[in-house]
N, C-alpha and C positions, 0 to 999 in steps of 0.2 A: 805905103807897103809896096814892096816890089813883088814881082810874079814868083820869085824863088821863095819868099817868106810865105806867100799864100800857099804855095804847093806843099812846103814844109808842114804848115799848120793843117793842111787838108789831109795829108797822108800820115799824120801823126796818130797812130793807133794805140789807145791806151787800154787799161784794164776794163773800163766800162764797156768798150766795144766788144771785148771778148765775152763779158758777162751778158750783154744783150743778145749775142749770137747764141750763147748756150741757153738762155731763156727761150728764145724763139725755137730752137731745136727741141728743147724739152716740151714745150707746149704743143709742138707738131706731134711729137711721140705720144703724149697723153691724149691728144684729140684722136690719134689713130687707134689708140687702145679702146677708147670709149665709143667710137663710132663704128669701127670696123667689124664686120661679121665674118671676115675671111681670116683663116688661121695664119696663112702666110703673111698677110698685112699686119696682124698682131705681132708675129716675130719680128717683122721689120720695124714696127713701132718701138719694140723693146731695144733693137739695136740703135735707133735714132736716140733713145733716152740715154743709153749708155755712151754714146758718142758725145752728147751734151755734157755728161759728167767728165768725160775725158778732156774736153775743151776747158772745163773749169779747173781741173787739176793742173794742166799744163800752163794755163794762164796764171793762176796763183803761184805756181812754182817759179814761173818767169819774173814775177814782180816782188816775190818775198825773199827766197832763197837762191841767190845766182850761183852759188858754189855747189850745193847740194842738188841731186837729181831725184828727190823724192817724189815729186808730182809726175815726172816722166816715167818713173818706175811703176808707180800706181796705175798710170794710163796704160802701160804696156800689159801689166797684169790684168786690167779690165778688158783689154782687148782679147787676151788669151781665154778669159772667162766668157766673153761674149761669143767667141768662136766655138768654144765647147757647148755653150748654150744653143746656138744655132744648129749645131750638128745633132744634139740630142733632141731639140725640138722637131727638126725634120725627120729624125728617125721615128719618133713618136707619131708624127703626122702620117707617115707611110704605113706605120702598123695600124693606125686607126682607119686610114683610107682602104685597107683591104676589107674591112668589115662593112663600111658604109662608104660608097664612093662619092664623098662630097668633102669639101673643105669649109663648109659653112659651120660656124660655132654653134648655131641653133640645132643642128642635128645630133649634136653630142651632149645634149642636156641630160639625157638619161644616165650619163656616166657619173652624175653628182652622187656622192656617197650619202 
């Protein structure tokens, strides 16, 4: 095997690599949701989970339907929803911060209905 063949084989990125990346991002996001007590970190974890979903959509769209852009359109739609979610979440956080100056999730336990 020549050096060129080894490099081509090394840099050949398949669907499995994208799925592993998405799995790692999803696990980091879930771990951040479970462990974190800071509301800002919780919002960031949700964004990481949505990013892993975007990686899945684009990867599957790239390997299944090359002519259609369904996966990319879904990914852009998810990015728009994530931006709206972040803006709404930060607005709610600012409103809650006025009542209790803390971003710890434990301080807002009394808000449970």
